[in-house]
Every structure is written in structure tokens, then in C-alpha cells.
C-alpha positions as CSV (number, residue, x, y, z in Angstrom):
1,M,22.3,29.4,-13.8
2,S,20.0,27.6,-11.4
3,D,16.4,28.5,-10.9
4,Y,15.6,29.0,-7.3
5,K,12.2,28.0,-6.0
6,T,10.5,28.9,-2.8
7,L,9.8,25.9,-0.6
8,V,7.7,26.4,2.5
9,V,8.2,24.0,5.4
10,D,6.2,24.5,8.7
11,G,5.6,28.1,7.8
12,T,9.2,28.9,7.0
13,A,10.1,29.8,3.4
14,Y,13.4,28.6,1.9
15,E,14.9,29.6,-1.4
16,T,16.4,26.4,-3.0
17,T,16.9,24.5,-6.2
18,L,14.8,21.4,-6.5
19,T,16.2,18.0,-7.7
20,R,14.8,16.2,-10.7
21,N,13.7,13.4,-8.3
22,Y,11.8,15.9,-6.2
23,L,10.0,17.4,-9.2
24,R,9.0,13.9,-10.5
25,R,7.8,12.5,-7.1
26,K,4.4,11.0,-6.7
27,P,1.9,13.2,-4.9
28,Y,1.0,12.1,-1.4
29,R,-2.2,10.2,-1.1
30,P,-3.6,9.2,2.3
31,R,-4.1,5.5,2.8
32,D,-7.6,4.3,1.8
33,P,-9.0,2.1,4.6
34,K,-11.2,0.3,2.1
35,R,-8.2,-1.0,0.1
36,L,-5.3,-3.3,1.1
37,A,-2.3,-3.1,-1.1
38,A,1.0,-5.0,-1.2
39,F,3.7,-3.2,0.8
40,I,6.5,-5.1,-1.0
41,P,6.8,-7.3,-4.1
42,G,6.4,-11.0,-3.6
43,V,4.3,-14.1,-4.1
44,I,0.9,-14.8,-2.5
45,R,1.3,-18.1,-0.6
46,A,-2.2,-18.3,1.0
47,V,-5.6,-16.6,0.9
48,K,-7.4,-16.9,4.2
49,A,-10.6,-14.9,3.5
50,E,-13.2,-14.7,0.7
51,A,-15.5,-12.1,-0.8
52,G,-18.5,-11.4,1.4
53,C,-17.0,-12.6,4.7
54,R,-16.8,-10.4,7.8
55,V,-13.4,-9.8,9.2
56,V,-12.2,-8.2,12.4
57,R,-9.3,-5.9,12.9
58,G,-6.1,-7.9,13.0
59,Q,-7.6,-11.0,11.3
60,S,-5.2,-12.7,8.8
61,L,-6.3,-12.3,5.2
62,L,-3.3,-13.3,3.1
63,V,0.2,-14.6,3.4
64,L,2.7,-12.8,1.2
65,E,6.2,-14.3,0.8
66,A,8.9,-11.7,0.1
67,M,12.6,-12.1,0.4
68,K,12.2,-15.7,1.8
69,M,10.0,-14.4,4.6
70,E,6.2,-15.0,5.0
71,N,4.3,-11.8,5.9
72,D,0.8,-12.2,7.3
73,L,-1.4,-9.4,5.9
74,V,-4.2,-8.5,8.3
75,A,-7.5,-6.6,8.2
76,P,-6.8,-2.9,9.1
77,A,-10.3,-2.6,10.7
78,D,-13.6,-4.5,11.2
79,A,-15.1,-4.8,7.7
80,V,-16.8,-6.9,5.0
81,V,-14.5,-8.2,2.2
82,K,-15.8,-6.9,-1.1
83,A,-13.3,-8.6,-3.4
84,I,-10.0,-10.4,-3.3
85,Y,-7.9,-9.8,-6.4
86,V,-5.2,-12.4,-5.9
87,S,-4.8,-16.2,-5.7
88,P,-2.1,-18.4,-4.2
89,G,0.9,-18.5,-6.5
90,D,0.3,-15.0,-7.9
91,T,3.3,-12.7,-8.1
92,V,2.4,-9.1,-6.9
93,T,4.2,-5.8,-7.2
94,K,4.6,-3.1,-4.6
95,G,1.4,-1.1,-4.3
96,Q,-0.8,-3.7,-6.1
97,L,-4.3,-3.9,-4.9
98,L,-4.9,-7.2,-3.1
99,V,-8.2,-6.8,-1.1
100,E,-11.0,-4.3,-1.2
101,F,-13.5,-3.8,1.7
102,E,-17.1,-2.5,1.7
């Protein structure tokens, strides 16, 4: 016998069973504008900024190679780079912290 749970979506309640994947999902966390993380696993090919430098929104910070494509990772906003946690040649995983801003 399945255990039904109440799931509320946009104010409407639904009686349903929840999958194992749903129950084990990671909770939603809004993106932190002071942290730049890898969106895909790959290899860092170039680091174009350094700790303490000022960057403007859209400025290239890193080049991440993934699936034979080079992805330019850019500053999400005007900021000062607090720390860079990778070097050229480093292999990174999805979600790994690459750059932190002040």
C-alpha cells in the first residue's frame, strides 16, 4: 500500500505518492552572487584574473574546457575578486567553487 502525501503547487493541493528521487533531492538554494561555480565538469585552460583585481560584469575570468569546447566564464557583476581556487590544468567537477568575490 502506498503512502499518499499532500503536495501543494501554486496553491492547489494534490494527493500523490513521491518518488525516491524526489525525496532525496537537494534543497533549492538561490545562486550566491559572490561565488562563481563550475556549471559543468571540465578542465581549466586559462585564468584571466587574479585575487584583488576589479572586474566588470561580463569580463572574462576563466576558460573552462568541457566536451571539447572552451567556455568563457565571465564576471556576473562588477566586483573585486577575493580568491581564485583553480589553476590552468586543474580538473573541476560540476558545482565546484572556482572564484569568490568580495
